N, C-alpha and C positions, 0 to 999 in steps of 0.2 A: 396806037400802043402795041408794042412788040410782045411776043409770047414771053412769059415769065414763070419760072418755077414757083408754084404757089403751094404753101403748106397751110392747112386749116386745122385748128384745134377747137374743141367745143368747151363752152363754159355754161353751166346752169345759171339762171338768174333767179332773183326772188319771185319773179312771176312764173308760175308753173306752166303757163302757156307760151312762154318765150324762151328761146335758146339763142345764145351768142356764138357766132361762128367767127373766130379770130384768125386773121391772115398774118403772114410774116412781113407785110409791108403796108404802107398807107394806101387806103382805097379811095378816100375823098380828102380834099384839103383839110388840114388840121383845123379844128374848131368848127367845121361845117357839119351839118347833119341833114339827111334827106329821108323823108318818110313817104311810103307808097302803100295806101290802104285800099286801093281800087285798081284791079288789073287794067281797066280802061284808061287809067291816067299814068301809065308807065312810059310815055313817050320820051321822057328825059332820062330813063334808066333801062338800057338794054339788058342788064343783069336781072333787074326786078321783073321785066317783061318775061324773060325766059323762066324764071322761078315760078311765076304765076301760071305760065303755060304748062310747066312740068308737074306742078303739085296743086291739086284742088284744095288741100287742107290749109294752105297758107292764107292768113288774113291780113298780115302786114309784113312788108319788107322795109327794114330801116337800116340806113348806112351812117356810120360816124367813124372818123379816123381810120383805124385798121380793122374794123369789124362790121359784120352784118348781123342783125337780129331778125329772126323769123318768129312771127306769132302764128300759132296753129289754132285750129278749131278745138274746142274743149274735148270732143270725143276722140281726137287723134292721140295716140300713145307715142311719146318721143322715142321710146325704145324700138319702135317699129320703123321709124322714118329718119332718125337723126344721122345715121351713117350714110345712107343713100343721099340725103340732102348735103351732107358735108362733102362727099365725093363729087356731086354735081356742081356745087359752088366752086370747089378747087379746080375742076376741069374747065369750067366756064371762065374763070379768072386766068388760068394758064393760057387759054386761047387768046388772051388779050382783049376780051370783051369788056367794055367800060361799065363801071358801076353807075356812073352818071355822065351824061354828055357834057362837053365843055360849054360853059355858059348857063348851065342849069342853075336855078335859084335855090340856094339852101334855105332851110327853115330860118325865118327871121322874126324878130320881135315885131309886134304890131305898132304902127305909129300911134302915138297918143296925143292927147290935147296939148296945146302949148303949156310949157312949165315955167314957173318962176325960177329965178336964179337959185333960191333956196331948195326948191323941189328938184332942180337939175343936180344939185350937189347930193341930195339924198338918194336920188335914183342912181347916180354914179357910184355911190358907196354901196348900195344894194347889189348892183351888177358886179362890183369888185368882190364882194363876199361870195356871191353865187359862183363866180369864175374861179376864185382861189380855193374855196373850201368845199363847195357843194358839187359843182360840175364834175370834178375828178371822181368822186365817190359814186355819183349817179352813172357816169360812163363805165366805171368798173363793173357795174351791174347790168350793162347793156342798154342803158337808157340815155336820155338827154333831158336837160332842163333849160328853158329859156325864160328870161324876164319878159313879162307881157306889159304890166302897168303897175303904177303905184298911185292910189287915190284914197284920201281920208283915212290913212293909216293901214290900208289893206294892200299887200303886195300880191299881185296875181302872176302866176307862173304857168308855163306850158310844159307838161310832162309828156315825153314821147318814148318810142322804143319799148323796152321792157317795162318801163314805168307806167305806160298807158294801160289801164285796166288791171294793174297789179293789185292783188289783195292787200299787200303791205304798204302801198304807196300812201295811203291816208295816214298811217302811223309815221312813215318817213316824213311826210309833209308837216304834220303837226309836232311830233316829238323831236324831229331833227331840224328841218329847215326853219320852221317857225320859231322854235326855241332859240336857235343860233342867231337869227336875225333880230329877235326881240332883245336878247342879251347885248348884242353889239349896237343896236340902234333903238333908243327909247321911242322914237316916232313910229316904229312898226308895231301895229296892234294885232295883226293877223296875216296869215298867208293862205291863199286859196289857189287851187288848180283850176284851169279853165279847159274846156273841151275844144278840140280843133274845129 
C-alpha cells in the first residue's frame, strides 16, 4: 500500500468507552469487520498492533468500512487521549500501514445446524432485515451486528465494536432490533445477543 493522505475525524458513540475514528477512505473491504480484543492476537492487523503498543488504555480495536473504533478503559478520559490517538492513527495510515493483512478472516457468522428449507427461507429474511435496516444504524454508531443463529423463535446476534459492552445496547436490542423483527416476522419471538 502506498502512502496516502489520511484525514481522521472523531465521532462519539452511544457507548461512553468507545470512540469512532472515521477516515476519508475505505480501510477494510465493504461489509467486513475485524475485532482485536487482545494485543497478543494482532498478527493480522499491523495497525491494531501499533495501537496496542502505543496505548495501554486500549481494550479493543475494531475495524469496519471507513472507521476504527477504540474502546478505552473506564478510568481513561477521552478528553485527555482522543486527539493524540487521532493523530497517531492518521500518521499510521498515511504511512501506508495496513489495518488488516490480505487474507485475514473477517468476523463471520457461526455455522449452524442443518436447516430445513422453511428455516433457510426464514434465516434469509432475518439476514435481509438485519442488512437493510439494522446494520447501517449500528455502523453509524461505530458498531457491527452479525447474524449468529435462529432456533425455536429466538434470533441470536453478535454485537461488536461500540455495541459490545454499551449500556444502551440492551435497549437497542429489545426496543429496536427485536421489535422490528417481530413486526416483520411473526415466527420471531425474541432476539438475544451472544458473547464472542
